[in-house]
DOVO-146405 format. One record per residue (C-alpha): residue in one letter; y, x, z. Coordinates in pm, 1 decimal. Each point is the difference from the previous one (the first is absolute). Example, Ala and Ser with C-alpha at 12.3 -4.5 7.8 and 13.67 -1.06 7.14 Angstrom:
<rs>
> A, -450.0, 1230.0, 780.0
> S, 344.0, 137.0, -66.0
</rs>
This chain:
<rs>
> D, -7031.5, 7806.5, 1131.9
> G, 112.3, -48.7, -356.5
> D, 375.3, 65.2, 3.4
> Q, 18.0, -57.6, 377.6
> T, -0.3, 294.1, 241.4
> M, -192.5, -80.1, 318.3
> T, 29.9, 191.7, 330.0
> V, -292.1, -30.7, 242.4
> M, -12.6, 125.5, 360.3
> R, -329.4, -1.9, 192.4
> F, -86.5, 114.2, 353.9
> T, -223.7, -67.0, 301.0
> K, 158.6, -21.7, 345.3
> L, -123.9, -18.5, 358.9
> L, 64.4, -339.4, 159.0
> V, 98.3, 143.1, 335.8
> E, 174.0, 335.7, 45.3
> P, 200.7, 147.6, 288.8
> N, 376.3, -67.7, -12.2
> Q, -40.5, -230.6, -298.2
> I, 8.9, -374.7, -45.9
> P, -361.7, -129.3, 12.4
> I, -136.8, -198.7, -293.4
> T, -167.8, -317.0, 123.9
> P, -281.8, -216.5, -141.0
> G, 232.0, -289.9, -69.2
> E, 367.0, -54.2, -83.5
> N, 202.1, 321.5, -38.3
> K, 375.3, 20.2, -49.9
> M, 59.7, 237.6, -290.8
> L, 261.7, 112.7, -246.7
> W, -32.0, 112.7, -360.7
> A, 239.4, 209.8, -207.1
> N, 17.4, 195.9, -324.0
> G, 245.8, 224.3, -177.8
> G, 66.3, -232.0, -293.6
> E, 54.0, 257.2, -275.9
> S, 16.4, 302.5, 230.6
> T, -291.5, 232.8, 79.6
> T, 190.2, 173.8, 280.2
> I, -61.2, -152.2, 342.0
> G, 332.7, -131.6, 125.2
> Y, 203.8, -317.5, 29.6
> H, -187.6, -300.8, -134.2
> G, 295.1, -231.0, -68.8
> N, -125.1, -359.8, -28.6
> N, -351.8, 113.1, -84.5
> R, -139.9, -81.7, 345.0
> S, -90.2, -294.7, 219.6
> P, -183.8, -85.8, 323.7
> F, -319.4, -207.1, -14.5
> S, -293.7, -102.1, 215.4
> L, -355.8, 74.5, -108.7
> N, -332.8, -106.3, 151.2
> L, -217.6, 299.4, -83.0
> N, -319.9, -197.4, 71.6
> F, -244.0, 275.8, 73.6
> D, -276.9, -195.3, -167.5
> G, 29.1, 161.4, -340.7
> S, 266.9, -235.3, -134.0
> S, 376.1, 45.5, -10.6
> A, 63.9, -362.4, -82.3
> P, 146.6, -224.3, 268.4
> E, -216.2, -273.5, 146.2
> P, 28.4, -330.4, -189.2
> V, 249.8, -233.9, 158.0
> E, 60.4, -367.0, -38.2
> P, 299.5, -102.5, -207.5
> P, 308.8, 8.4, 221.3
> S, 128.7, -318.0, 153.4
> L, 370.7, -6.9, -79.8
> K, 257.6, -269.9, 48.2
> V, 362.0, -54.1, -85.9
> G, 225.9, 161.9, 257.2
> D, -231.5, 292.4, 81.3
> E, 177.8, 332.4, 38.8
> I, -155.1, 265.1, -221.7
> C, 22.1, 379.0, -2.8
> T, -176.5, 197.8, -272.4
> T, 24.6, 339.6, -170.4
> G, -86.7, 50.0, -364.6
> F, 111.3, 73.5, -353.9
> I, 278.5, -219.9, -136.9
> M, -92.7, -139.1, -343.2
> D, 176.9, -232.1, -242.3
> T, -179.1, -317.3, -108.7
> F, 43.0, 83.5, -367.9
> C, -208.4, 317.3, 21.3
> I, -264.0, -173.1, 214.4
> N, -42.1, -281.4, -250.5
> R, 16.7, 243.2, -291.3
> G, -296.4, 191.6, 143.2
> T, 139.1, 343.6, -81.6
> L, 324.9, 171.5, 91.1
> L, 278.0, -61.3, -250.3
> D, 114.4, 363.1, 22.4
> A, -358.9, 134.4, -12.8
> P, -217.3, -237.0, -208.6
> S, -310.8, 211.7, 59.8
> V, 15.4, -65.7, 375.1
> V, -151.1, -317.8, 148.5
> T, 261.4, -146.3, 233.3
> L, -218.0, -77.2, 302.6
> Q, -196.7, 324.4, -28.9
> N, 294.0, 240.2, 10.0
> P, 321.6, -160.2, 129.0
> D, 86.9, 352.2, 119.6
> L, 74.2, 90.4, -363.8
> H, 257.5, -276.2, -48.1
> S, 340.9, 160.7, -55.1
> Y, 310.7, -104.1, 190.1
> H, 168.8, -35.2, -339.5
> C, -243.2, -265.9, -120.7
> L, -4.3, -179.6, 336.0
> L, 376.8, -8.2, 57.0
> D, 177.0, 56.0, -334.8
> V, -189.8, -211.6, -252.8
> P, 124.2, -361.2, 5.5
> V, -331.8, -158.3, -93.5
> C, -160.6, 163.6, 305.7
> V, 284.7, -65.4, 243.5
> N, 42.9, -362.6, -105.7
> S, -371.1, -76.2, 42.4
> G, 13.5, 41.3, 378.9
> F, -187.3, 233.5, 231.2
> Q, -287.8, 10.5, 241.6
> V, -131.7, 252.7, 249.3
> L, -361.2, 87.4, -81.2
> G, -280.1, 17.0, 253.4
> E, -251.3, 279.0, 59.8
> K, -238.7, 128.5, -266.4
> D, -331.5, -184.0, -29.7
> P, -272.5, 273.3, -0.1
> S, -237.5, -225.6, -193.9
> T, 233.3, -32.3, -300.2
> G, 231.0, 298.9, 34.3
> E, 297.9, -235.2, -33.7
> Y, 271.0, -90.8, 246.8
> C, -9.2, -351.8, 136.3
> L, 272.1, -249.0, -75.9
> G, 238.2, -23.2, 292.6
> Y, 303.1, -206.9, 89.0
> R, 267.7, -127.2, -235.7
> L, 354.7, 96.5, 99.8
> E, 273.6, -262.0, -34.6
> E, 315.1, 211.4, 24.3
> T, -8.5, 204.3, -321.0
> D, 345.3, 148.1, 65.6
> T, -117.2, 141.2, 333.7
> V, -301.5, 165.7, -163.2
> V, 209.4, 143.8, -282.0
> A, 268.6, 134.8, 234.5
> S, -260.1, 165.1, 223.1
> G, -184.8, 154.9, -293.0
> R, 314.9, 130.4, -164.2
> A, 109.4, 158.5, 327.1
> A, -338.0, 176.2, 23.2
> G, 16.3, 140.6, -353.9
> S, 235.3, 234.1, -181.0
> V, 173.5, -30.2, -334.8
> E, -93.0, 363.5, -64.6
> D, -366.0, -97.6, 3.5
> G, 32.7, -250.3, -286.8
> C, 101.5, -316.3, 189.9
> T, 335.7, -77.9, -161.6
> T, 100.6, -262.6, 257.0
> C, -113.9, 188.1, 311.4
> T, 279.1, 78.4, 244.1
> G, -161.7, 222.2, 261.1
> N, -107.9, 359.8, 24.9
> G, -361.5, -88.8, 64.6
> M, -297.2, 196.4, -123.1
> G, -180.6, -300.1, -147.4
> T, -92.9, 4.4, -367.7
> K, -323.7, -198.4, -12.1
> G, -194.6, -235.1, 223.2
> Y, 260.7, -169.9, 219.6
> R, -157.5, -82.7, 339.1
> A, 169.7, -182.4, 284.2
> T, -68.1, -182.0, 324.2
> V, 100.9, -363.9, -39.7
> K, 68.2, -250.2, 277.6
> G, 54.6, -367.7, -70.5
> V, -88.6, -360.9, 73.6
> I, -245.6, -205.6, -206.2
> K, 197.3, -265.4, -187.6
> E, -289.6, -141.4, -203.9
> L, -369.9, 74.8, -38.4
> G, -17.5, 0.7, -379.8
> D, -177.3, -228.6, -245.9
> G, -351.6, 107.5, 102.4
> S, -79.8, 179.5, -326.5
> Q, -154.8, 346.4, -23.3
> S, 323.3, 141.2, -143.6
> V, 349.1, 106.9, 98.8
> S, 120.2, -359.1, 38.1
> G, -283.5, -66.7, 242.7
> Q, 127.1, 255.2, 253.3
> P, 215.1, -83.6, 303.8
> L, 377.0, 27.4, -49.5
> L, 201.2, 194.7, 257.1
> T, 363.5, -81.4, 69.5
> N, 267.4, 160.1, 220.6
> I, -156.4, 333.9, -88.5
> Q, 88.9, 340.9, 138.0
> M, -75.8, 306.5, -213.7
> L, -82.9, 303.2, 214.4
> D, -120.4, 350.9, -71.9
> A, -376.7, 20.9, -51.1
> S, -25.4, 230.3, 300.6
> V, 85.1, -293.0, 229.8
> E, -323.4, -131.1, 149.3
> C, -69.7, -367.3, 54.6
> A, -86.1, -94.4, 357.3
> T, -232.5, -269.0, -138.4
> P, -100.4, 62.7, -362.9
> A, -2.5, -308.4, -222.0
> P, -329.0, -170.2, -92.6
> Q, -144.1, 107.7, -333.5
> T, 53.6, -245.4, -284.4
> V, -184.4, -34.5, -332.6
> C, -198.4, 290.6, -145.6
> L, -119.6, -36.2, -357.1
> G, -90.3, 203.5, -304.3
> S, 318.1, -99.8, -176.8
> P, 239.2, -293.5, 17.6
> D, -87.2, -306.3, -203.8
> G, 119.3, 48.0, -352.0
> A, 88.8, 362.0, 57.6
> A, -163.3, 251.0, -229.3
> P, 96.5, 334.7, -137.4
> A, 239.7, -30.5, -286.2
> P, -200.8, -5.9, -323.0
> G, -50.7, 341.5, -142.9
> T, 90.8, 196.4, 310.3
> P, -240.6, 238.2, 171.6
> S, -148.9, -94.1, 334.2
> A, 53.5, 197.6, 316.7
> G, -301.1, 209.1, -89.0
> G, 174.5, 120.4, -313.7
> K, -227.9, -169.5, -256.5
> A, 147.2, -260.1, -226.1
> P, -158.7, -344.1, 16.9
> T, -133.1, -156.1, -318.4
> V, 269.6, -235.2, -127.2
> D, 25.7, -169.4, -337.1
> C, 362.4, 32.5, -105.1
> S, -62.0, -241.4, -286.8
> S, -57.2, -286.0, 245.1
> V, 247.1, 88.9, 276.9
> T, 333.3, 178.0, 9.0
> C, -45.1, 353.0, 132.1
> E, 263.9, 194.4, 185.7
> T, 86.6, 369.9, 23.3
> T, 270.4, 154.2, 214.9
> L, 165.9, 260.3, -221.1
> T, 216.2, 134.2, 281.0
> E, 169.1, -137.7, 308.3
> G, 197.5, -307.7, -101.4
> Y, -137.3, -8.4, -357.4
> T, -304.4, -210.9, -87.9
> L, -189.0, -71.4, -322.7
> R, -200.8, -319.5, -49.6
> H, -215.8, -34.7, -307.9
> K, -260.1, -226.0, -158.8
> L, -210.3, 42.4, -315.2
> N, -11.5, -294.1, -239.9
> N, -306.8, -22.4, -229.5
> P, -49.1, 378.4, 0.8
> A, -311.9, -22.4, -221.0
> E, 192.4, -173.4, -279.0
> P, 199.8, 179.6, -273.3
> D, 313.7, -179.1, 114.4
> G, -56.2, 72.7, 369.9
> T, 309.3, 52.1, 210.9
> I, 107.0, 118.3, 342.4
> S, 258.6, -175.1, 214.2
> M, 200.4, 223.3, 231.3
> E, 252.0, -58.3, 276.5
> L, 197.6, 283.5, 160.0
> I, 174.3, -77.0, 330.3
> Y, 260.8, 240.7, 136.3
> E, 190.4, -13.1, 330.3
> G, 348.7, 59.5, -135.8
> D, 223.4, -64.4, -299.8
> A, -104.7, 242.7, -273.3
> W, -151.7, 38.2, -343.7
> L, -381.3, 9.0, -0.9
> G, -255.1, 167.2, -224.3
> I, -372.4, 42.8, -57.7
> A, -159.4, 209.2, -275.4
> F, -340.0, 74.4, -152.9
> S, -70.8, 365.3, -71.5
> E, -268.9, 217.9, -153.9
> D, 60.6, 301.1, 223.7
> E, 200.0, -132.2, 298.7
> R, 317.0, 145.5, -148.2
> M, 312.0, -180.3, -108.3
> G, 7.2, 143.7, -351.1
> G, -187.0, -224.0, -247.5
> S, -49.5, -284.7, 247.4
> D, 50.4, -370.7, -70.4
> G, 232.6, -149.1, 260.1
> I, 118.9, -344.7, 99.1
> L, 343.5, 18.8, 161.0
> G, 233.7, -269.5, 119.9
> S, 335.1, -30.0, 176.3
> P, 112.5, -295.9, 213.6
> D, 256.4, -107.3, -258.5
> G, -246.0, 4.1, -292.8
> I, -365.2, -58.9, -85.2
> P, -298.5, 236.9, -5.5
> Q, -36.9, 184.6, -330.2
> K, -232.6, 264.6, -137.4
> Y, 115.5, 359.2, -32.6
> R, -148.3, 317.0, -138.8
> L, 47.8, 272.4, 259.0
> N, 69.0, 360.3, -94.3
> Q, 103.1, 306.0, 197.3
> G, 321.6, -113.2, 161.8
> L, 64.1, -265.3, -262.2
> I, -99.6, -362.6, -32.1
> E, 0.7, -185.3, -329.8
> I, -21.7, -376.7, -17.3
> M, -277.8, -113.3, -233.3
> P, 97.3, -190.9, -316.4
> P, 12.8, -382.5, 5.1
> D, -338.1, -41.7, -171.0
> E, -165.7, 189.4, 289.5
> Q, 170.0, -201.7, 273.6
> T, -307.8, -216.3, 58.1
> L, 36.9, -67.8, 372.6
> T, -27.4, -364.0, 104.9
> E, 109.1, -174.4, 319.7
> A, 235.4, 295.4, 52.2
> T, 253.5, -65.2, 275.4
> M, 215.9, 183.6, 254.0
> E, 90.6, -166.1, 327.3
> T, 210.7, 103.5, 298.1
> T, -40.5, -194.3, 322.5
> E, 124.1, 24.7, 356.7
> D, -260.2, 8.0, 278.3
> G, 213.1, -6.3, 312.0
> D, 209.7, 316.6, -18.2
> Q, -237.2, 156.7, -253.7
> T, 62.7, -14.6, -374.9
> M, -324.1, -18.9, -201.5
> T, -26.6, 84.9, -369.7
> V, -299.0, -147.0, -186.8
> M, -106.5, 85.7, -357.3
> R, -270.1, -210.0, -170.1
> F, -158.2, 25.4, -342.7
> T, -322.6, -49.2, -193.8
> K, -108.9, 272.3, -242.2
> L, -273.1, 32.3, -263.5
> L, -272.8, 242.8, 102.4
> V, -39.0, 147.0, -348.3
> E, 285.9, 38.6, -248.2
> P, 49.1, 220.8, -307.7
> N, 178.2, 330.6, 75.1
> H, -25.3, -63.2, 373.4
> I, -207.4, 153.6, 277.9
> D, -293.3, -234.4, 63.5
> V, -13.2, -177.9, 335.9
> T, -361.5, -10.2, 112.5
> A, -197.7, -216.9, 241.4
> G, -68.6, 311.2, 202.9
> V, 188.4, 304.8, 121.3
> N, 342.3, 44.2, -161.1
> K, 236.8, 295.0, 34.3
> M, 337.5, -144.5, 84.7
> L, 344.7, 88.6, 131.7
> W, 241.6, -203.9, 209.2
> A, 373.7, 43.6, 50.1
> N, 303.8, -183.0, 128.0
> G, 373.7, 54.8, 13.1
> G, 25.2, 31.7, 377.3
> D, 345.7, -152.8, 45.2
> S, 88.8, -14.3, -369.7
> T, -35.9, -306.8, -223.0
> T, 77.3, 195.1, -317.8
> I, -310.8, 136.8, -169.9
> G, 22.0, 378.4, 8.9
> Y, -122.5, 303.6, 190.1
> H, -230.3, -92.7, 289.1
> G, 36.4, 315.6, 210.5
> T, -290.1, 25.6, 244.1
> N, -70.4, -375.1, -22.4
> R, -305.7, 41.4, -220.2
> A, -361.0, 115.2, 10.8
> P, -321.1, -2.9, -204.7
> I, -281.2, -226.7, 116.6
> Q, -345.9, -97.9, -120.5
> I, -91.8, -368.2, 30.3
> N, -326.9, -172.4, -85.6
> L, 143.2, -321.6, -143.4
> A, -344.0, -163.9, 17.5
> S, -58.0, 55.0, 372.0
> G, 347.7, 85.5, 127.7
> A, -107.5, 333.6, 148.5
> S, 273.5, 260.4, -22.6
> D, 43.7, 368.5, 59.5
> T, 337.0, 164.9, 30.2
> V, 12.8, 316.9, -205.6
> S, 132.8, 290.9, 202.6
> A, 293.7, 187.5, -144.0
> P, -100.0, 342.5, -138.6
> N, 137.1, 351.7, 41.3
> M, 93.3, -22.5, 366.4
> G, -31.9, 377.5, 44.3
> A, 235.0, 71.2, -290.0
> W, 270.6, -230.0, 129.3
> L, -38.2, 141.5, 349.6
> A, 52.2, 350.2, -143.2
> H, 305.8, -130.3, -186.7
> G, 145.8, -130.1, 325.6
> I, -77.0, 317.4, 196.4
> C, 165.9, 220.4, -263.2
> A, 305.4, -226.6, -3.3
> F, 28.4, -1.1, 380.5
> V, -32.2, 377.1, 35.9
> A, 259.2, 46.2, -276.7
> W, 259.3, -255.8, 110.1
> G, -87.3, -56.9, 363.6
> I, -37.1, 366.3, 105.8
> L, 107.2, 260.0, -255.8
> A, 313.4, -160.6, -145.6
> P, 151.9, -81.7, 344.0
> S, -88.5, 354.2, 114.1
> A, 185.5, 145.1, -299.6
> V, 311.1, -201.0, 83.9
> N, -19.7, 85.9, 370.4
> S, -30.4, 371.6, -76.7
> A, 335.6, -19.5, -178.3
> I, 164.0, -208.9, 273.1
> Y, -123.7, 226.2, 282.4
> R, 56.0, 323.7, -198.6
> S, 207.1, 163.3, 273.3
> L, -306.1, 2.4, 226.3
> F, -184.5, 232.1, -239.5
> K, 52.7, 371.9, -44.7
> G, 100.2, 118.2, -343.9
> P, -128.4, -182.7, -307.6
> L, -310.7, -144.4, 174.8
> W, 139.9, -353.2, -17.5
> F, 42.0, 31.6, -375.6
> K, -358.7, 119.3, -47.3
> I, -123.9, -299.0, 200.4
> H, 227.6, -226.7, -204.5
> Q, -135.4, 133.5, -329.6
> F, -364.9, -3.2, 107.8
> A, 12.9, -353.8, 144.7
> N, 178.2, -138.9, -305.2
> A, -233.4, 172.3, -244.2
> S, -308.9, -119.0, 190.4
> A, 136.8, -355.2, 22.1
> Y, 58.9, -4.8, -373.7
> A, -350.2, 134.7, -73.0
> L, -159.0, -273.6, 212.9
> T, 225.4, -258.8, -167.7
> V, -137.9, 109.6, -338.7
> I, -356.7, -34.0, 132.4
> A, 66.4, -344.7, 150.6
> F, 168.3, -112.1, -322.5
> A, -292.4, 125.1, -212.5
> I, -255.4, -179.6, 220.6
> A, 193.5, -326.9, -30.2
> V, 33.4, 21.4, -377.9
> A, -366.6, 91.7, -47.8
> F, -149.1, -270.1, 220.9
> I, 234.0, -277.3, -109.0
> S, -125.0, 71.6, -352.7
> K, -361.3, 17.9, 118.7
> E, 30.9, -339.3, 171.6
> G, 152.6, -155.1, -310.2
> N, 327.1, -92.3, 169.2
> P, 348.3, 21.2, -151.8
> H, 224.6, 298.4, 65.9
> W, 348.2, -26.3, 153.6
> F, -37.4, -372.2, 66.0
> S, 38.2, -25.0, 377.5
> S, 304.1, 106.8, 201.5
> H, -211.9, 272.9, 163.7
> A, -99.5, 140.8, -339.1
> K, 355.9, -15.0, -133.4
> M, 131.9, 174.1, 308.3
> G, -272.0, 264.5, -28.4
> L, 92.8, 74.0, -361.8
> S, 370.9, 15.3, 86.0
> M, -60.7, 237.7, 289.9
> F, -221.0, 224.6, -213.9
> I, 270.1, 30.2, -267.0
> I, 285.8, 53.5, 247.2
> A, -199.4, 253.2, 203.8
> S, -81.4, 194.0, -318.3
> V, 368.7, 11.1, -93.9
> Q, 87.9, 103.6, 356.4
> V, -241.6, 294.5, -18.2
> L, 135.3, 114.8, -338.3
> W, 360.1, -49.1, 116.5
> G, -72.2, 208.8, 310.3
> A, -143.4, 283.5, -204.7
> A, 306.0, -1.0, -228.2
> R, 256.1, -26.1, 283.9
> P, 341.6, 166.2, -50.2
> H, 32.2, 306.1, 221.6
> L, 262.6, 60.6, 265.4
> P, 270.5, 262.9, -50.0
> G, -59.1, 336.9, 164.7
> P, 81.7, 28.4, 372.7
> D, 275.1, 255.9, -60.9
> S, 146.8, -149.1, -317.5
> G, 230.9, -242.1, 179.2
> D, -71.6, -260.7, -268.9
> E, -40.5, -368.0, 79.7
> K, -308.0, -202.4, -90.6
> T, 11.4, -117.2, -358.1
> T, 38.2, -370.3, -74.7
> I, -347.0, -17.8, -151.2
> R, -143.5, 157.9, 318.4
> K, 171.7, -263.2, 214.0
> V, -126.7, -278.6, -225.0
> W, -350.9, 148.2, 11.2
> E, 0.1, 9.3, 381.7
> I, 107.0, -364.8, 26.3
> K, -258.3, -107.7, -256.7
> H, -275.3, 208.5, 160.7
> R, 55.2, -148.0, 345.7
> L, 54.6, -356.4, -118.9
> T, -308.7, -0.4, -222.4
> G, -209.9, 150.9, 277.1
> T, 111.5, -269.6, 244.2
> I, -76.1, -278.2, -250.4
> L, -343.2, 143.4, -78.7
> L, -85.2, 26.7, 369.7
> A, 103.8, -362.3, 69.0
> C, -195.7, -121.8, -303.6
> G, -301.2, 198.9, 118.5
> F, 7.0, -169.5, 341.2
> W, 5.5, -345.6, -164.1
> Q, -262.1, 97.3, -257.2
> M, -249.8, 114.1, 263.0
> S, 44.4, -321.4, 200.0
> A, -61.0, -206.6, -312.7
> G, -305.3, 213.0, -76.7
> I, -156.5, -82.8, 338.0
> K, 35.8, -372.3, -75.7
> L, -143.1, 39.8, -350.3
> F, -300.0, 196.5, 126.7
> A, -69.3, -264.9, 264.1
> G, 28.5, -277.0, -258.7
> K, -227.4, 176.0, -246.8
> Y, -273.5, 66.4, 252.4
> S, 17.2, -326.3, 202.1
> G, 173.9, 145.3, 300.4
> V, 314.6, -212.0, 9.7
> G, 82.2, -84.3, 358.4
> S, -287.0, 209.9, 132.5
> V, 18.8, 212.3, 312.3
> Q, -31.2, 309.0, -219.1
> E, 297.0, -96.2, -218.0
> Q, 212.9, -82.4, 301.5
> G, -91.6, 328.5, 167.3
> V, 79.0, 207.1, -308.6
> T, 329.9, -184.3, -51.7
> I, 110.3, 52.3, 361.1
> A, -96.0, 368.8, -5.6
> Y, 179.3, 46.4, -332.9
> W, 329.4, -146.0, 118.2
> I, -13.7, 192.7, 327.0
> W, -37.2, 321.2, -201.3
> I, 276.9, -91.7, -245.4
> G, 223.3, -102.4, 289.4
> A, -43.5, 343.2, 153.9
> E, 77.6, 169.0, -332.8
> V, 314.8, -208.9, -49.6
> A, 111.3, 75.2, 356.7
> L, -27.9, 374.0, -66.0
> L, 200.9, -34.7, -320.8
> L, 275.0, -204.5, 164.0
> I, 25.8, 210.3, 316.2
> G, 15.3, 323.8, -198.9
> G, 245.2, -141.6, -251.3
> V, 239.2, -128.1, 265.8
> Y, -15.2, 312.9, 216.0
> F, 7.9, 279.2, -258.4
> K, 226.6, -169.6, -254.0
> L, 242.3, -186.9, 222.9
> L, -3.6, 145.8, 351.9
> R, -85.0, 368.2, -39.9
> K, 189.0, 63.7, -324.2
> P, 349.1, -20.5, 162.3
> V, -102.9, 269.7, 248.8
> E, -102.3, 228.9, -284.0
> D, 320.0, -71.9, -190.2
> D, 203.4, 104.1, 306.7
> G, -171.2, 338.7, 9.8
> G, -199.8, -76.4, 311.4
> N, -317.6, 168.8, 116.4
> D, -203.1, -193.7, -253.6
> A, 188.0, 138.5, -299.2
> K, -232.5, 160.0, -255.5
> P, 57.0, 319.3, -202.5
> P, 77.3, -35.5, -372.5
> T, -344.4, 127.4, -100.2
> Q, -170.7, -282.2, 191.5
> E, 245.5, -254.6, -144.5
> K, -117.8, 107.3, -341.1
> E, -361.1, -53.2, 94.6
> D, 82.4, -336.0, 152.5
> D, 182.6, -111.9, -311.6
> A, -265.1, 125.6, -241.8
> V, -116.4, -359.4, -54.8
</rs>
């Protein structure tokens, strides 16, 4: 459904079957569950809850109309539902997912937005009621007085590994926090059809959603949307279609990425001197940037960049280089940078007003514009953005936006596979064949050593060529990131290592009685030391590559990234264990036995083979 994948399950079932719970024409106690992001039937985590449903065998699944509940101060209440912050209810759409209407899909609200973002936490919480079948929206529920209790319970249910930076537990929750809440009505509300009109619970207990209420709480207000709450201008509705919004009369808003928001408004767009006012809001202390592009690439784009200790200025962006525009082209007005504290969260805000049309600039149109965003992450000094950037298309007239997917996923996957086979399998195997040489008969270990090293180097060349080719194709700078610099260094050192191995000084003959030459001893030390350094760098490089791939293709913090990372380090841990065990045993423990002429002593001919490299 647009960009949304929908899973639908349909079936017909007998009401009464032997050895099964009968389904009755009335209230039925039921449970729902889903796999979240998993298609394999298994543990559901927090994606489940009990509920009661009157199946009404009269052709309607809607419950019978009931009179508004009669509540009074002091009543004890027990209810199960989604926990939602007041800010996102009043906003109309989820702050972390502006295309999602809050009361339609509270199950898509991330733990991060609910529990990490100060503006959400500080607004207070309420537990929502059941979904109203006539509107498709969840009913407003009960306000919760003890915010700290809600936050502590939610953080214990979530996990920092799932994107909730303040979560403390090992829970499975990532989105849609549900709980059973018990409390006492402290006040009935102001009587309005909004959040403030709902009863306020005090002395609350936060329980797991699987805990059933002996007496479920009366339903409160159901409505299409809270008073004053509407989707943020310019954001798509839950159905995926963008509403018609005039961004020349209201300020429109686009979420660029989690924790980074763009607000914009056109000023007299039909006039020659029309302008656009922009405000970028970032959760953190960093430099901020937005750019207009002709081809969604950095090279040739017109950027506006600002750091907290300066003001926004215009830059001409090139491949890996940024050049500040001359003074006569610095035409921004109302250009400011501001850093504020919102609770424990530092917020960086960049504001400016820019002419839509300027000589020697890319025109800004009252329509779809190809743009790029970036920020410094944790850096306030304008420079390389790392993975904190992406192209995006925004209709500045209506606010509709479409994130542009990063290209060449297959090529970068091939790059990573080649690198892993080379440095995660072949290179460690080459080293282990030398360490465990006494377990092989004759020169077999040396053949394995040569083959594994040669194959690792060949795959390194392929991985290096893929990276160079596709960095150029994507218009990005070479050797700018730490990963790229490390890759270049490893390629050069590995090439020298291969040439140095081919030109190695030979050992003296077995019957000559001569000692190893000094240059042979130096070569052996250099060969082993360089190999160890390359292997360690390869382990780090592959780990960094996993993070870069996830960042490039929007998988940061995903289950897939976490799974790949865990599997990678388990594999590398096993490889390192083999290297250490073999090194300690054969070099430190077994060697004295051989030196004493024990049973493990080797004939001179085998010593020669062992010392060939």
